[in-house]
N, C-alpha and C positions, 0 to 999 in steps of 0.2 A: 149798096156798098159792099156787102159780103160777096155778091156775085162778081164784082170787079176783082176782089182779092182772089177768089177761086179761079177766075180766068187767068190771072197773073201766075198763079201756082202751076196751072196746067200748061200754059203757053206763054212763056216770058216774051216781052216785046223785043224786037231787034234794037240794037243800040241807037238807031236813028229815031226811035220813038221815045227814048228815055228822057226824063227831065233830071236836072241836077239834084233836086230834092229826093229823087228815087235812090240815089247813090248812098244816102245815109240810112237806109232801111237796114236794120240789123236783125238777124234771126240766129238764135243759138243753134249751132250745128257742129258736127264733128268733121274734122278735116283729115283726109288721107291723101297721100301723093296722087295727084290727078293732073298731069300736064295738059290735057285737053281743056279742063275747066280753067286752069291757070291762063292758058292762051286766050280763052274767051274773056276772062276778066281783064287781061292786058289790053285787048282790043277795045273793050268798053272804056277803060281808062284813057286810051288814046283818043277816043271819041270826045270825052270830056275835056281833055287837054287841048284839043284843037279848038274847042269852043271857048277856051280860057277859064274853064271851071276847074281850077287846080285843086281845090279841096276835094271835089268829087273824084277827080282823076287819082289823087293820092289814095283815096279810099279804095278805089278799084285795084290799084297796084298792090296795096296792102292785102287785099283779098286774094289776088293772084299768088302772092307769096305764101299765103296760108296753104294753098294747094300745091305749090312747088317752091320751097324756100331757097332752092339753088338757082332760080331763074334770074340770071345776071341782068337781063334786059329790064325786068321789073324793078330790080334794085336801082338801076341807073335812072329809069323814068321816075321812080319815087323820089330819088334825090333831087332831080330837076324840079319836080312839082313842089317839094318842100322848100326849095330855094325861091321859087316864085311866090310862095306863101310867106316868105321872110322868116322861116324857121331854120336858122343856120345850124343849130345843134342837131336837130333831127336830120337835116340834109347831110351833115358830116357823117352821122351814124349810117345813113343809107349808102353814102359813097364808100365807106369802109366795107360794108356788106357786099357791095358791088365788086370791090377788088378781091374780097375773099372768094366770091363766086367765079370770078374771071380774072385771076392775077395777071394774065398775059393779054388783057384787052388792049386794043390799039391806042386807047386814050389813057392807059394806066399811069404813065408818067405825068401827064397833065393833071390827072385826078389826085395823085399823091402830092403834087405841089400845092394844089388847091386845099387839100386837107391840112398840110403843114402851115399854110398861111392863115388858116382860120383859128 
């Protein structure tokens, strides 16, 4: 078992090898602005979202935002994942953060209407 953990720490698997339960693994770590790590987490979240694993996807989008809180795309995808999970309150909060990160987004008007109606 320990050998598997050690191998994971040294060489993380590519997103195609990840399982949904792997997304819930939490490790205390310090976060500093790291757009490359944020993009990596975003892509892993996309992998889970495509599989319909929205809870895992939301976790990866949240992780991406810890590395880059201004990443509008991650806020948008987090909001969509939370909607799929039927967590409207959390979705609205993510939509608001999305608009803060990108107030001139192409879909900003539509999102503002969505927030008002909720």
